[in-house]
N, C-alpha and C positions, 0 to 999 in steps of 0.2 A: 572771328569777332566776338563779339557778345553786343548786346541790347544795354545798354541801361536803362534798371529800373522803372522810372521816373518815366521814361517811351517805354515801354512794356505796359505801364498801371496802361498811362493815357490811348494806351490800341488798346488796352484792353474799353478802354467808357468811348471806345468809340465804336468799336463791333457790335457793344451789345444798344450804344446810340442807333444806327440800322439795322443791325433785327429788332429793335422795338419797334420806329416806321415801317418796316416790314411788314410786320405780324396785321402794326394798327392796322395798319392799310387792309389788309386779306380779308377780317373779322370786319373790319366800319362799312364793307363796299356790301350795301346790300342786294341781295339776287333772290330773282323770280324761283318756285320752286310747284312744282307736287303735289297734288296734298290728292290720295285719294281714295279717302273719303268723303268729303266737299265733294270730290266731280267738277268736273269742266267750268262748274258756272259763278266759278269764287278761285279771286285770285290773290297770291298765295308769297309773301315778300319775307325771308329769314333775313336778318342781319346778325352774328355773331353767334346766342346762343338763343332768342329770342324770332318769332315765326307769330307775323300778324298775317288777318285771311281777309277782304271783302267782297264781297261782290262784284263780278264782273258790268253789272247792270243794277243800280240801285231804283229802280221803276218796278223794276220784274219781281224787288223778294218786296211790294213797299212801303222800301226807304221811303221816306219822303226827307230833305232836307230845306229845311225853314227859318228865315232869317227872326235873330235875336235879338233882343233889343234893349237896351238898359237902359231903367229908369233911377234916375235922383231924386230922392227924396226920399 
């Protein structure tokens, strides 16, 4: 028994959509990675091809978070 062409195309599109969904979930979910150059004081996360690092404790590195006020006028 052969499958009509229209059903085969619909099945191919559905398979492509499911595959794209799984790939986007796998690449889009951030995960923690170790960076041997920075050491244990830094927390690094990787998502797809982007890696970002931040100090585990901002106070240890002299970084201060200050509120920003926006002036009008």
